[in-house]
C-alpha positions in Angstrom: 85.7 102.8 97.1 82.4 102.8 99.9 85.1 103.0 102.5 87.4 105.4 100.7 84.4 108.3 100.0 83.9 108.5 103.7 87.8 108.6 104.5 88.0 111.7 101.7 85.0 112.9 103.3 86.5 113.0 106.9 89.7 114.9 105.9 88.5 117.2 103.5 87.9 120.0 106.0 91.9 120.4 107.2 92.7 121.4 103.0 90.9 124.8 104.3 92.8 125.4 107.4 96.1 127.8 108.3 99.5 126.5 108.6 99.3 126.3 112.4 96.0 124.4 112.8 97.4 122.0 110.3 100.6 121.1 111.9 99.2 120.7 115.2 96.1 118.5 113.7 99.6 116.7 112.3 101.3 116.0 115.9 98.0 114.4 116.9 97.8 112.3 114.2 101.3 110.9 114.6 100.8 110.3 117.9 98.0 108.1 117.2 100.3 106.4 114.5 103.5 106.1 116.8 101.4 103.8 119.3 100.5 101.4 116.4 103.8 101.6 115.8 105.0 100.6 118.9 102.4 98.0 118.6 103.2 96.4 115.7 107.0 96.6 116.7 105.7 94.5 119.3 104.2 92.0 117.5 106.8 92.0 115.4 109.5 91.1 118.5 107.1 88.4 119.3 107.0 87.0 116.0 110.9 87.0 115.6 111.1 85.1 119.4 108.5 82.5 118.4 110.9 81.9 115.3 114.0 81.3 117.7 112.3 79.2 119.9 111.4 77.1 116.5 115.1 77.0 115.5 115.8 75.9 119.4 113.5 73.4 118.8 114.7 72.1 116.0 118.0 72.2 117.2 117.5 69.9 120.3 114.9 67.4 117.6 117.0 66.7 114.7 120.0 66.1 117.4 117.7 63.6 119.6 116.3 62.2 116.3 119.6 62.5 114.0 118.1 63.8 110.8 119.0 67.1 109.3 117.5 70.5 110.8 115.6 71.0 107.5 113.5 67.8 108.1 112.0 69.3 111.4 111.5 72.9 110.3 110.1 72.0 107.3 107.9 69.2 108.5 109.2 66.3 107.6 109.6 65.0 111.2 106.0 66.2 112.8 106.8 68.4 116.1 103.7 69.0 118.3 105.4 72.5 120.4 106.9 73.3 116.9 102.7 73.3 115.1 102.1 74.9 117.9 104.6 78.1 118.2 103.9 77.9 114.5 100.6 78.5 114.0 101.3 81.1 116.8 103.7 82.6 114.9 101.2 82.8 112.0 98.6 84.5 113.9 101.0 87.5 114.9 102.2 87.4 110.9 98.1 88.4 110.2 97.6 90.7 113.2 100.9 92.7 111.9 99.5 92.7 108.8 96.4 94.4 109.9 98.0 97.1 112.3 100.1 97.8 109.2 97.5 97.9 106.9 95.3 100.9 108.7 98.8 103.0 109.5 97.2 105.6 107.0 98.5 108.8 106.6 96.0 111.7 105.4 98.5 113.9 103.9 102.0 114.8 102.9 102.7 116.5 106.4 101.7 113.7 108.6 103.6 111.6 106.2 107.2 113.1 106.6 106.5 113.9 110.5 106.2 110.1 111.2 108.9 109.1 109.4 111.0 111.4 111.2 109.6 111.1 114.6 108.9 106.5 114.4 112.5 105.9 113.8 114.7 108.5 116.2 117.2 106.0 117.8 117.4 103.0 115.1 119.6 102.7 112.8 116.4 103.3 109.9 116.3 107.1 111.6 115.4 110.0 108.9 117.4 112.9 109.6 117.4 114.9 106.7 116.4 114.8 103.2 118.9 112.3 102.1 117.7 110.1 104.5 114.4 110.5 103.7 115.0 110.0 100.0 116.9 107.4 100.3 114.4 105.7 102.7 111.6 106.3 99.5 114.4 104.6 96.5 112.7 101.3 97.7 111.0 99.4 94.2 107.6 99.4 95.0 107.7 100.8 98.1 104.7 102.8 99.1 106.5 105.7 100.1 108.5 105.3 97.1 105.1 105.6 95.7 104.2 108.7 98.3 107.4 110.3 97.3 107.4 109.7 93.4 103.5 111.2 93.4 104.6 114.3 95.1 107.1 114.7 93.0 105.4 114.3 89.5 102.6 116.2 91.1 105.0 119.6 91.3 106.8 119.1 88.5 103.9 118.9 86.1 101.3 121.8 88.6 104.0 123.8 90.5 107.0 125.8 90.4 109.4 123.1 92.6 110.3 120.0 92.9 110.6 117.6 96.6 113.4 115.4 94.4 115.6 118.6 93.1 118.5 119.8 95.4 117.7 123.5 94.3 114.6 122.9 96.0 115.3 121.2 99.1 118.9 121.0 99.8 120.6 117.1 101.0 120.9 118.4 104.6 118.0 120.3 105.2 116.7 119.1 108.8 113.5 116.9 107.8 111.5 119.1 110.6 112.5 122.2 108.3 110.4 119.7 105.5 107.2 119.3 107.2 107.0 123.1 108.3 108.1 124.3 104.7 105.2 126.5 102.9 105.1 125.0 100.1 104.7 121.0 102.0 102.2 123.0 103.4 100.1 124.2 100.8 99.7 120.7 99.3 97.6 119.9 102.1 95.4 123.0 101.0 95.2 122.2 97.5 92.3 120.5 96.8 93.2 118.6 93.1 96.5 117.3 94.9 94.6 116.3 98.2 92.5 114.5 96.2 94.6 112.5 94.3 96.5 111.7 97.4 93.3 110.6 99.2 92.6 108.3 96.4 95.9 106.5 96.9 96.2 106.2 100.1 92.7 105.3 101.1 92.5 103.1 98.0 90.7 99.4 98.9 90.6 96.0 97.1 88.7 93.3 98.2 87.2 94.6 100.8 91.2 95.3 102.5 92.9 98.8 101.8 95.7 98.5 100.1 97.9 102.0 100.0 99.2 102.9 96.4 98.6 99.5 95.3 96.8 101.3 92.1 99.1 104.2 91.8 100.8 104.3 88.2 104.4 105.8 87.0 107.1 106.4 84.5 109.8 105.8 87.5 111.4 102.8 86.9 111.4 102.6 90.5 107.2 102.0 90.4 106.2 98.7 88.5 
């Protein structure tokens, strides 16, 4: 809770800034986040490589000892090399989790801008509102929680809805979304930002627990 309050104070000033300043600040934030994502991706790739090494070594041992490969991968047949590889992979996974937990989006503009830029050239690239909405439909996903929070807040308090094609067409470029005055106005909305920060910087047992306590009537949120 103390950490959450500190984060809130750190980012308080932005809500009073003009659109150009908010967008400029978001670009700087996203550059830092992209560097973190690159680190996460390298850790993920390395963990995958080690998983392949474990499998290859297990095949070799299983062939030599004439046993089922599952006996090797599950520890029935001991291998010092495989044990070392598994330990290394576990350490990488923990580091990867730490990087992911620390990737926080201080406002919706930063979040949307990051989502557009982080996956360019990949199968997960989000070009428009249709892609973005599909990304935010994963049951109990953190991005799903962020999207539904914006949707429900706008339904209750504003005269527009991020989830309606009448307000944001499905073919709308995602770059146009983060520059839209309605999205920028959320960053300048004290009430909205207070709730956003509470969820985004939520802590449980001394660790980041982004949106873990978010509650909604949506069937996508457990």
